[in-house]
C-alpha positions in Angstrom: -21.8 4.3 -7.4 -20.6 2.5 -10.7 -17.3 5.2 -10.0 -17.6 4.0 -7.1 -17.2 0.7 -7.8 -14.4 1.0 -10.2 -12.2 3.6 -8.2 -12.1 1.3 -5.2 -11.6 -1.4 -7.9 -8.6 0.5 -9.6 -6.9 0.7 -5.7 -7.4 -2.9 -5.1 -5.9 -4.0 -7.8 -3.1 -1.0 -7.4 -2.5 -2.4 -4.1 -2.1 -5.9 -5.5 0.2 -4.9 -8.0 2.7 -2.4 -5.5 2.9 -5.7 -3.3 5.0 -7.5 -6.0 7.9 -4.5 -5.2 7.7 -4.3 -1.4 7.3 -7.3 -0.4 10.2 -9.3 -0.6 9.5 -12.9 -0.4 6.8 -15.0 -2.4 5.7 -16.4 0.2 5.1 -13.4 2.1 3.9 -11.9 -0.8 1.1 -14.5 -1.3 0.5 -14.4 2.6 0.1 -10.8 2.3 -2.3 -10.4 -0.8 -4.3 -13.2 0.9 -4.8 -11.5 4.4 -6.0 -8.2 1.8 -8.2 -10.6 0.0 -9.9 -12.0 3.0 -10.4 -8.8 5.4 -11.8 -7.1 2.1 -14.3 -9.9 1.4 -15.0 -9.3 5.0 -15.6 -6.0 5.4 -17.2 -5.9 2.1 -20.1 -9.2 3.3 -20.6 -6.8 7.0 -21.1 -3.5 4.9 -23.6 -5.5 2.3 -25.3 -8.2 4.2 -25.5 -6.2 8.1 -25.3 -2.4 7.3 -27.1 -1.9 5.1 -30.7 -3.0 3.4 -29.9 -3.5 0.4 -30.4 -6.8 -2.1 -30.0 -8.1 -5.2 -27.4 -6.1 -7.6 -27.4 -3.1 -4.5 -26.0 -6.1 -2.7 -23.2 -6.6 -4.6 -22.1 -2.7 -5.4 -22.1 -2.5 -1.8 -19.9 -5.2 -1.3 -17.6 -4.4 -4.6 -16.6 -1.0 -3.3 -16.2 -1.9 0.2 -14.0 -5.1 -0.7 -12.2 -2.0 -3.0 -12.2 0.3 0.6 -10.8 -2.1 2.3 -7.9 -2.1 0.7 -7.4 2.0 0.9 -4.7 1.8 4.6 -2.9 -0.7 2.5 -3.2 2.0 -0.6 -1.6 5.2 1.7 1.2 2.7 3.2 2.6 1.9 -0.4 2.1 4.8 -2.0 4.1 6.6 1.0 6.1 3.7 0.7 6.9 4.5 -2.8 7.8 8.3 -2.0 10.1 7.7 0.8 12.4 5.0 -2.4 11.8 8.0 -4.5 13.9 10.1 -3.0 
């Protein structure tokens, strides 16, 4: 479980790092980051409280994992844009 959390949070960090290179303005950058954080928090909460029967520390692990998983589509898009910019 700890490997899943580390990978998911690594994806989250990479997305927020790469956003600075892809988003033109400061206001848009922060709006994008806040939106991703809210979606991640909502998805993590839903998975840890509604869709799984976990309590205590296990619920925290599930929350952190799915918080990071919510950033995966953005990570794929940013990676594809990075590859496009290389060519």
